[in-house]
PAVOVEX-806397 format. One record per residue (C-alpha): residue number from 1; residue in one letter; x, y, z. Coordinates in nm, 4 decimals, always signed. Example, Ala and Ser with C-alpha at 12.3 -4.5 7.8 and 13.67 -1.06 7.14 Angstrom:
2
1/A/+1.2300/-0.4500/+0.7800
2/S/+1.3670/-0.1060/+0.7140
***
This chain:
433
1/X/+0.0794/-5.0382/-0.0750
2/X/-0.0024/-4.7395/+0.1243
3/X/+0.3642/-4.6867/+0.2471
4/X/+0.4869/-4.7092/-0.1273
5/X/+0.2324/-4.4282/-0.2171
6/X/+0.3449/-4.2189/+0.0461
7/X/+0.7059/-4.2579/-0.0384
8/X/+0.6342/-4.1634/-0.4001
9/X/+0.4400/-3.8635/-0.2940
10/X/+0.6953/-3.7385/-0.0699
11/X/+0.9626/-3.7887/-0.3385
12/X/+0.7799/-3.5981/-0.6024
13/X/+0.9025/-3.2488/-0.7156
14/X/+0.5730/-3.1009/-0.6447
15/X/+0.5845/-3.2134/-0.2710
16/X/+0.9422/-3.1281/-0.2474
17/X/+0.8505/-2.7601/-0.3524
18/X/+0.5963/-2.7412/-0.0907
19/X/+0.8552/-2.8425/+0.1752
20/X/+1.0678/-2.5495/+0.0541
21/X/+0.7908/-2.3134/+0.0900
22/X/+0.6733/-2.4510/+0.4140
23/X/+0.7872/-2.6659/+0.7018
24/X/+0.6867/-3.0431/+0.6771
25/X/+0.4566/-3.0016/+0.9918
26/X/+0.2736/-2.6847/+1.1109
27/X/+0.0997/-2.6148/+1.4228
28/X/-0.2792/-2.6679/+1.4127
29/X/-0.3428/-2.3277/+1.5781
30/X/-0.1817/-2.1405/+1.2954
31/X/-0.4520/-2.2711/+1.0540
32/X/-0.7197/-2.0620/+1.1748
33/X/-0.8106/-1.8516/+0.8803
34/X/-0.9006/-1.5393/+1.1013
35/X/-0.5352/-1.5168/+1.2284
36/X/-0.3904/-1.4185/+0.8815
37/X/-0.6779/-1.4256/+0.6382
38/X/-0.4441/-1.5503/+0.3956
39/X/-0.3279/-1.2195/+0.3044
40/X/+0.0504/-1.2987/+0.2794
41/X/-0.0096/-1.6011/+0.0524
42/X/-0.2570/-1.3801/-0.1753
43/X/+0.0046/-1.0999/-0.1982
44/X/+0.2666/-1.3654/-0.3168
45/X/+0.0155/-1.5092/-0.5799
46/X/-0.0516/-1.1596/-0.6947
47/X/+0.3071/-1.0926/-0.7681
48/X/+0.3344/-1.4160/-0.9703
49/X/+0.0232/-1.2981/-1.1701
50/X/+0.1835/-0.9533/-1.2244
51/X/+0.4862/-1.1034/-1.3456
52/X/+0.3273/-1.3642/-1.5946
53/X/+0.0855/-1.0965/-1.7286
54/X/+0.3395/-0.8292/-1.7519
55/X/+0.5555/-1.0544/-1.9614
56/X/+0.2825/-1.1152/-2.1984
57/X/+0.1993/-0.7421/-2.2269
58/X/+0.5690/-0.6574/-2.2839
59/X/+0.6055/-0.8396/-2.6129
60/X/+0.3472/-0.6120/-2.7589
61/X/+0.4284/-0.2847/-2.5835
62/X/+0.6307/-0.0094/-2.7310
63/X/+0.8066/+0.2157/-2.4654
64/X/+0.7948/+0.5414/-2.6650
65/X/+0.5490/+0.8505/-2.6509
66/X/+0.4822/+0.7687/-3.0388
67/X/+0.4103/+0.4095/-2.9953
68/X/+0.2852/+0.3395/-2.6387
69/X/-0.0724/+0.4497/-2.6673
70/X/-0.1211/+0.2623/-3.0050
71/X/+0.0404/-0.0433/-2.8603
72/X/-0.2096/-0.0362/-2.5737
73/X/-0.5027/+0.0009/-2.8122
74/X/-0.3570/-0.2789/-3.0324
75/X/-0.3371/-0.5012/-2.7175
76/X/-0.6987/-0.4288/-2.6142
77/X/-0.8503/-0.4586/-2.9474
78/X/-0.6026/-0.6534/-3.1905
79/X/-0.4860/-0.9394/-2.9862
80/X/-0.6819/-1.2668/-2.8691
81/X/-0.7557/-1.2107/-2.4922
82/X/-0.5360/-0.9174/-2.5006
83/X/-0.7751/-0.6727/-2.3235
84/X/-0.8294/-0.9564/-2.0559
85/X/-0.4522/-0.9736/-2.0085
86/X/-0.4359/-0.6021/-1.9677
87/X/-0.7235/-0.5902/-1.7370
88/X/-0.6003/-0.8616/-1.5089
89/X/-0.2608/-0.7038/-1.4831
90/X/-0.4236/-0.3604/-1.3905
91/X/-0.6606/-0.5056/-1.1349
92/X/-0.4329/-0.7392/-0.9890
93/X/-0.1764/-0.4524/-0.9260
94/X/-0.4451/-0.2652/-0.7509
95/X/-0.5344/-0.5756/-0.5334
96/X/-0.1754/-0.6222/-0.4674
97/X/-0.1397/-0.2844/-0.3115
98/X/-0.4636/-0.3293/-0.1089
99/X/-0.3599/-0.6709/+0.0193
100/X/-0.0030/-0.5888/+0.0859
101/X/-0.1328/-0.2888/+0.3039
102/X/-0.3825/-0.5073/+0.4780
103/X/-0.1346/-0.7741/+0.5445
104/X/+0.0949/-0.5278/+0.7025
105/X/-0.1922/-0.3889/+0.9261
106/X/-0.2522/-0.7739/+1.0129
107/X/+0.1166/-0.8046/+1.1218
108/X/+0.0887/-0.4924/+1.3122
109/X/-0.2230/-0.5592/+1.5130
110/X/-0.1172/-0.9293/+1.5995
111/X/+0.2189/-0.7868/+1.7303
112/X/+0.4132/-0.9670/+1.4805
113/X/+0.6406/-0.6984/+1.4135
114/X/+0.8239/-0.7271/+1.7700
115/X/+1.1550/-0.8841/+1.7918
116/X/+1.2731/-1.1461/+1.6925
117/X/+1.0441/-1.0516/+1.3775
118/X/+1.1761/-0.6947/+1.3489
119/X/+1.3638/-0.7736/+1.0415
120/X/+1.0483/-0.9244/+0.8868
121/X/+0.8612/-0.6190/+0.9675
122/X/+1.1198/-0.3816/+0.8202
123/X/+1.1612/-0.5676/+0.4864
124/X/+0.7695/-0.6014/+0.4894
125/X/+0.7548/-0.2299/+0.4999
126/X/+1.0240/-0.2019/+0.2204
127/X/+0.8071/-0.4372/+0.0096
128/X/+0.5070/-0.2242/+0.0481
129/X/+0.7105/+0.0713/-0.0793
130/X/+0.8325/-0.1353/-0.3797
131/X/+0.4502/-0.2234/-0.4530
132/X/+0.3636/+0.1461/-0.4472
133/X/+0.6628/+0.2183/-0.6766
134/X/+0.5616/-0.0605/-0.9175
135/X/+0.2065/+0.0768/-0.9249
136/X/+0.3359/+0.4297/-0.9918
137/X/+0.5842/+0.3459/-1.2624
138/X/+0.3441/+0.1235/-1.4448
139/X/+0.0750/+0.4136/-1.4191
140/X/+0.2542/+0.6173/-1.6910
141/X/+0.2898/+0.3309/-1.9486
142/X/-0.0579/+0.3592/-2.1144
143/X/+0.0524/+0.7116/-2.2010
144/X/-0.2884/+0.8637/-2.1802
145/X/-0.4255/+1.1994/-2.0450
146/X/-0.5019/+1.0206/-1.7026
147/X/-0.1575/+0.8851/-1.6512
148/X/+0.0463/+1.1679/-1.8036
149/X/-0.0802/+1.4404/-1.5818
150/X/-0.1325/+1.2119/-1.2710
151/X/+0.2636/+1.1428/-1.2983
152/X/+0.3180/+1.5020/-1.3741
153/X/+0.1444/+1.6091/-1.0557
154/X/+0.3390/+1.3308/-0.8425
155/X/+0.6936/+1.4177/-0.9887
156/X/+0.6308/+1.7905/-0.9386
157/X/+0.6107/+1.7033/-0.5672
158/X/+0.9682/+1.5897/-0.5393
159/X/+1.1072/+1.9595/-0.5761
160/X/+0.9852/+2.0374/-0.2292
161/X/+1.2380/+1.7775/-0.0900
162/X/+1.5409/+1.9842/+0.0099
163/X/+1.8731/+1.9344/-0.1536
164/X/+1.8011/+1.5884/-0.3075
165/X/+1.4542/+1.6599/-0.4551
166/X/+1.5153/+1.8344/-0.7903
167/X/+1.8280/+1.5953/-0.8820
168/X/+1.5922/+1.3054/-0.8072
169/X/+1.3161/+1.4672/-1.0238
170/X/+1.5462/+1.5372/-1.3197
171/X/+1.7093/+1.1881/-1.2966
172/X/+1.3728/+1.0293/-1.3102
173/X/+1.2219/+1.2308/-1.5846
174/X/+1.5303/+1.2576/-1.7828
175/X/+1.5041/+1.6396/-1.7802
176/X/+1.2656/+1.8974/-1.6481
177/X/+0.9516/+1.7651/-1.8215
178/X/+0.7929/+1.4205/-1.8902
179/X/+0.9077/+1.2814/-2.2388
180/X/+1.0486/+0.9896/-2.4061
181/X/+1.3270/+0.9427/-2.1618
182/X/+1.1020/+0.9463/-1.8640
183/X/+0.8691/+0.6776/-2.0269
184/X/+1.1898/+0.4718/-2.0970
185/X/+1.2867/+0.5125/-1.7243
186/X/+0.9672/+0.4124/-1.6026
187/X/+0.9300/+0.1244/-1.8450
188/X/+1.2801/-0.0068/-1.7198
189/X/+1.1918/+0.0353/-1.3586
190/X/+0.8531/-0.1332/-1.3730
191/X/+0.9452/-0.4217/-1.5829
192/X/+1.3067/-0.4758/-1.4787
193/X/+1.4616/-0.3212/-1.1534
194/X/+1.1541/-0.3176/-0.9207
195/X/+1.0308/-0.6669/-0.9983
196/X/+1.3892/-0.8030/-0.9444
197/X/+1.4080/-0.6328/-0.6137
198/X/+1.0629/-0.7487/-0.5005
199/X/+1.1435/-1.1040/-0.5848
200/X/+1.4756/-1.1067/-0.4009
201/X/+1.3201/-0.9327/-0.0962
202/X/+1.0440/-1.1550/-0.1113
203/X/+1.2672/-1.4582/-0.0902
204/X/+1.4560/-1.2935/+0.2007
205/X/+1.0948/-1.2157/+0.3602
206/X/+0.9892/-1.5798/+0.3430
207/X/+1.3187/-1.6958/+0.4889
208/X/+1.2863/-1.4580/+0.7926
209/X/+0.9304/-1.5919/+0.8544
210/X/+1.0423/-1.9464/+0.8533
211/X/+1.3426/-1.8659/+1.0811
212/X/+1.1108/-1.7025/+1.3300
213/X/+0.8771/-2.0092/+1.3405
214/X/+0.6428/-1.9292/+1.0906
215/X/+0.2922/-1.7444/+1.1553
216/X/+0.2761/-1.6080/+1.5118
217/X/+0.0376/-1.7478/+1.7537
218/X/-0.0652/-1.6604/+2.1084
219/X/+0.1255/-1.8172/+2.3969
220/X/-0.1682/-2.0315/+2.4743
221/X/-0.1441/-2.2004/+2.1310
222/X/+0.2195/-2.1923/+2.0910
223/X/+0.2396/-2.5691/+2.1882
224/X/-0.0610/-2.6716/+1.9996
225/X/-0.0596/-3.0169/+1.8060
226/X/+0.1593/-3.0408/+1.5075
227/X/-0.0210/-3.1654/+1.1720
228/X/+0.1267/-3.2434/+0.8134
229/X/+0.1603/-2.9396/+0.5886
230/X/-0.0120/-3.1304/+0.3262
231/X/-0.2981/-3.1660/+0.3137
232/X/-0.3876/-2.9342/+0.6241
233/X/-0.2178/-2.6116/+0.5100
234/X/-0.1706/-2.6577/+0.1369
235/X/-0.5294/-2.7400/+0.0574
236/X/-0.6452/-2.4246/+0.2608
237/X/-0.3851/-2.2062/+0.0591
238/X/-0.5289/-2.3708/-0.2553
239/X/-0.8768/-2.2830/-0.1832
240/X/-0.7965/-1.9209/-0.1050
241/X/-0.5854/-1.8960/-0.4332
242/X/-0.8905/-2.0224/-0.6217
243/X/-1.1304/-1.7724/-0.4823
244/X/-0.8799/-1.4898/-0.5344
245/X/-0.8373/-1.5946/-0.8906
246/X/-1.2114/-1.6096/-0.9451
247/X/-1.2583/-1.2761/-0.8018
248/X/-0.9622/-1.1348/-1.0212
249/X/-1.1101/-1.2905/-1.3348
250/X/-1.4578/-1.1642/-1.2751
251/X/-1.3414/-0.8045/-1.1981
252/X/-1.1404/-0.8105/-1.5128
253/X/-1.4321/-0.9408/-1.7276
254/X/-1.6597/-0.6885/-1.5988
255/X/-1.4485/-0.3720/-1.5725
256/X/-1.1898/-0.2655/-1.8295
257/X/-0.8542/-0.0870/-1.7265
258/X/-0.9059/+0.2857/-1.7569
259/X/-0.7722/+0.4314/-2.0832
260/X/-0.8513/+0.7974/-2.1712
261/X/-0.7442/+0.9766/-2.4774
262/X/-0.3921/+0.9987/-2.5761
263/X/-0.1584/+1.2196/-2.3514
264/X/-0.1327/+1.5996/-2.4522
265/X/+0.1266/+1.7729/-2.2809
266/X/-0.0093/+2.0970/-2.3909
267/X/-0.3774/+2.0337/-2.2498
268/X/-0.4268/+1.9787/-1.8793
269/X/-0.7401/+1.8302/-1.7502
270/X/-0.9350/+2.0165/-1.4729
271/X/-0.9019/+1.8876/-1.2132
272/X/-0.5675/+1.6911/-1.2639
273/X/-0.5268/+1.4374/-0.9877
274/X/-0.2595/+1.2239/-0.8677
275/X/-0.3086/+0.8371/-0.8595
276/X/-0.5578/+0.7350/-0.5980
277/X/-0.2814/+0.6029/-0.3519
278/X/-0.1259/+0.9433/-0.3507
279/X/-0.4520/+1.1671/-0.3176
280/X/-0.4195/+1.1889/+0.0364
281/X/-0.0859/+1.3574/+0.0001
282/X/-0.2507/+1.5926/-0.2635
283/X/-0.5228/+1.6754/-0.0462
284/X/-0.2673/+1.7571/+0.2248
285/X/-0.1143/+2.0039/-0.0019
286/X/-0.4367/+2.2221/-0.0340
287/X/-0.4226/+2.2464/+0.3540
288/X/-0.0496/+2.2634/+0.4438
289/X/+0.2897/+2.4035/+0.3278
290/X/+0.4374/+2.1604/+0.0618
291/X/+0.7485/+2.0909/+0.2795
292/X/+0.5108/+1.9592/+0.5580
293/X/+0.2698/+1.7747/+0.3220
294/X/+0.5321/+1.5903/+0.1021
295/X/+0.8382/+1.5667/+0.3585
296/X/+0.7492/+1.6041/+0.7224
297/X/+0.4200/+1.4239/+0.7448
298/X/+0.5349/+1.1096/+0.5126
299/X/+0.8925/+1.1085/+0.6919
300/X/+0.7400/+1.1140/+1.0425
301/X/+0.5118/+0.8201/+0.9479
302/X/+0.7927/+0.6168/+0.7893
303/X/+1.0493/+0.6617/+1.0825
304/X/+0.7739/+0.5825/+1.3333
305/X/+0.6861/+0.2482/+1.1437
306/X/+1.0577/+0.1614/+1.1212
307/X/+1.1238/+0.2392/+1.4892
308/X/+0.8127/+0.0470/+1.5980
309/X/+0.9667/-0.2753/+1.6697
310/X/+1.2373/-0.1056/+1.9059
311/X/+0.9693/+0.0547/+2.1511
312/X/+0.9876/-0.1394/+2.4867
313/X/+0.6406/-0.2960/+2.5656
314/X/+0.5689/-0.4812/+2.8902
315/X/+0.2685/-0.6758/+2.7467
316/X/+0.2681/-1.0076/+2.5553
317/X/+0.0724/-0.9358/+2.2386
318/X/+0.1708/-1.2163/+2.0245
319/X/-0.0882/-1.3581/+1.7763
320/X/-0.3720/-1.1616/+1.9564
321/X/-0.5689/-0.9009/+1.7487
322/X/-0.6465/-0.7059/+2.0582
323/X/-0.5202/-0.7700/+2.3973
324/X/-0.8654/-0.6784/+2.5702
325/X/-1.2165/-0.5583/+2.5198
326/X/-1.0980/-0.2088/+2.6246
327/X/-0.8393/-0.2273/+2.3424
328/X/-1.1169/-0.3090/+2.0924
329/X/-1.3381/-0.0237/+2.2261
330/X/-1.0519/+0.2179/+2.2123
331/X/-0.9938/+0.1002/+1.8402
332/X/-1.3580/+0.1835/+1.7532
333/X/-1.3489/+0.5037/+1.9421
334/X/-1.0190/+0.5995/+1.7588
335/X/-1.1653/+0.5112/+1.4187
336/X/-1.4688/+0.7299/+1.4860
337/X/-1.2684/+1.0085/+1.6078
338/X/-1.0190/+1.0087/+1.3306
339/X/-1.3227/+1.0049/+1.0758
340/X/-1.4702/+1.3217/+1.2520
341/X/-1.1644/+1.5039/+1.3284
342/X/-1.0212/+1.4863/+0.9745
343/X/-1.3473/+1.5980/+0.8301
344/X/-1.3664/+1.8762/+1.0964
345/X/-1.0074/+1.9786/+0.9916
346/X/-1.0902/+1.9899/+0.6237
347/X/-1.4026/+2.1900/+0.6805
348/X/-1.2249/+2.4552/+0.9018
349/X/-0.9346/+2.4708/+0.6703
350/X/-1.1703/+2.5597/+0.3644
351/X/-1.3875/+2.8030/+0.5850
352/X/-1.1010/+3.0041/+0.7480
353/X/-0.9285/+3.2607/+0.5675
354/X/-0.5860/+3.1834/+0.3908
355/X/-0.3236/+3.2431/+0.6666
356/X/-0.0733/+3.3508/+0.3837
357/X/-0.2984/+3.6456/+0.2820
358/X/-0.3860/+3.7235/+0.6385
359/X/-0.0332/+3.7219/+0.7729
360/X/+0.1793/+3.8297/+0.4720
361/X/+0.4851/+3.9285/+0.6794
362/X/+0.5113/+3.5767/+0.8359
363/X/+0.6734/+3.3138/+0.6022
364/X/+0.4277/+3.0559/+0.4847
365/X/+0.6364/+2.7706/+0.6145
366/X/+0.5317/+2.8938/+0.9678
367/X/+0.1765/+2.9851/+0.8941
368/X/+0.0549/+2.6945/+0.6844
369/X/+0.3307/+2.4455/+0.7983
370/X/+0.4786/+2.4728/+1.1515
371/X/+0.1786/+2.6199/+1.3219
372/X/-0.0748/+2.3716/+1.2010
373/X/+0.1637/+2.0892/+1.2335
374/X/+0.2129/+2.1729/+1.6151
375/X/-0.1587/+2.2105/+1.6483
376/X/-0.2267/+1.8579/+1.5212
377/X/+0.0640/+1.6894/+1.7057
378/X/-0.0555/+1.8546/+2.0083
379/X/-0.4326/+1.7571/+1.9628
380/X/-0.3247/+1.3854/+1.8960
381/X/-0.1093/+1.3886/+2.2214
382/X/-0.3868/+1.5311/+2.4326
383/X/-0.6454/+1.3147/+2.2740
384/X/-0.4278/+1.0035/+2.3345
385/X/-0.3994/+1.0964/+2.7022
386/X/-0.7621/+1.1030/+2.7357
387/X/-0.8169/+0.7896/+2.5385
388/X/-0.5519/+0.6204/+2.7732
389/X/-0.7104/+0.7341/+3.0873
390/X/-1.0740/+0.6574/+2.9658
391/X/-1.0025/+0.2907/+2.8417
392/X/-0.6959/+0.2216/+3.0873
393/X/-0.4636/+0.1566/+2.7808
394/X/-0.1370/+0.0135/+2.7960
395/X/+0.1355/+0.1217/+2.5664
396/X/+0.0655/-0.1541/+2.2921
397/X/-0.2939/-0.0553/+2.2883
398/X/-0.2161/+0.3120/+2.2592
399/X/-0.0003/+0.2455/+1.9826
400/X/-0.2668/+0.0650/+1.8122
401/X/-0.5042/+0.3500/+1.8666
402/X/-0.2568/+0.5907/+1.7125
403/X/-0.2228/+0.3652/+1.4218
404/X/-0.6030/+0.3534/+1.3687
405/X/-0.6397/+0.7277/+1.3892
406/X/-0.3614/+0.7592/+1.1130
407/X/-0.5090/+0.4992/+0.8747
408/X/-0.8694/+0.6554/+0.9103
409/X/-0.7236/+1.0122/+0.8689
410/X/-0.5530/+0.9176/+0.5504
411/X/-0.8651/+0.7313/+0.4211
412/X/-1.0731/+1.0238/+0.4667
413/X/-0.8255/+1.2746/+0.2919
414/X/-0.8072/+1.0123/+0.0142
415/X/-1.1763/+0.9761/-0.0399
416/X/-1.2160/+1.3475/-0.0142
417/X/-0.9501/+1.3872/-0.3034
418/X/-1.1258/+1.0965/-0.5154
419/X/-1.4884/+1.2029/-0.4757
420/X/-1.5151/+1.5585/-0.3333
421/X/-1.2784/+1.7527/-0.5373
422/X/-1.3962/+1.9185/-0.8644
423/X/-1.2605/+2.1815/-1.0945
424/X/-0.9644/+2.3767/-0.9491
425/X/-0.9801/+2.1091/-0.6708
426/X/-1.2762/+2.2973/-0.5038
427/X/-1.5030/+2.1036/-0.2697
428/X/-1.7990/+1.9667/-0.4344
429/X/-2.0524/+1.6865/-0.4008
430/X/-1.9784/+1.3653/-0.5843
431/X/-2.2916/+1.3836/-0.7995
432/X/-2.1877/+1.7241/-0.9229
433/X/-1.8600/+1.6132/-1.0809
***
């Protein structure tokens, strides 16, 4: 009787689907929740939720300046569970961005970006870019003041990209200003092209993970005992999925997706801010020449991230969050330093006179671009030499410390833009907004 039930179970479509997503057996060491925190699975589930709720909303959304705002009001107020579906779609998009980014950090800090997993890392980076673009293209669709002017700010940054910036901006907007063509372009990108690319790339991403042997583990756990995927892994994933769904549902019930007054192209709010995930760039624009804020800094980080798997490393950091206690201590030191240095930089930039007015004869790209860029790069270089000597770091631990500094700095820049910028983007205390 037991043998028959086992055969029925293994021949069922549900069980076969599980075996397509996972191998039949997994190593018991990969089941440790602290190794992955279930971030990859949660990101995949959120994509499914986004597609499902997006399709529901698409039936009632009108992608035109005349009908977009009213259709969102109708979804929220005129449809049964319409507001809940809208809220779930909104908050799952934000959670997807957060969890995808945290998943990328998990892969980085456990050394899972190295060969032969380099392709998985690169496609994971591309998926993060698609998640950001999905959030951005969906941001305009409510057609309210918040979304209209946030997208206006972000698309205006494209003109600072040499040669291709202005053509890209005109193609995306369908002209020089946001209008009906822009909304149509964003709608088609958000509901068609970007989801299709995400699904295709996710399939390839999962295949590369399977090909590389699944979740990376340390060498000492590489030969741990094999156990059946069902129930050992599947039931754990099911519990994580239920917790995520419960959290998302509670969040969507308690907090509505933001919706301001209808978009008014002739009236700009003060301050007009970019979406929260681009506020770090907007903050950089206050302190740097636009070419460096919009092109040099992001491009440097992107090239560095894609080049990361090809850096020669002598250690064996596979499936280990930090190689040693000194690496952990250096990480804490780097986080505190990134926090303090960024605040200090913002304060100095605010207090010192504008270099463009002091040195009018010198091009601004030098005074507010090249010079501060060299100072920052030089400071980081000298600081890393100090950190490496202080904690006796190897190359892998040094790279981790640099990543921590970058993440902490962008976090401080973003929080400054969100909470400490008021009218005219002047620094104020949050309770004065």
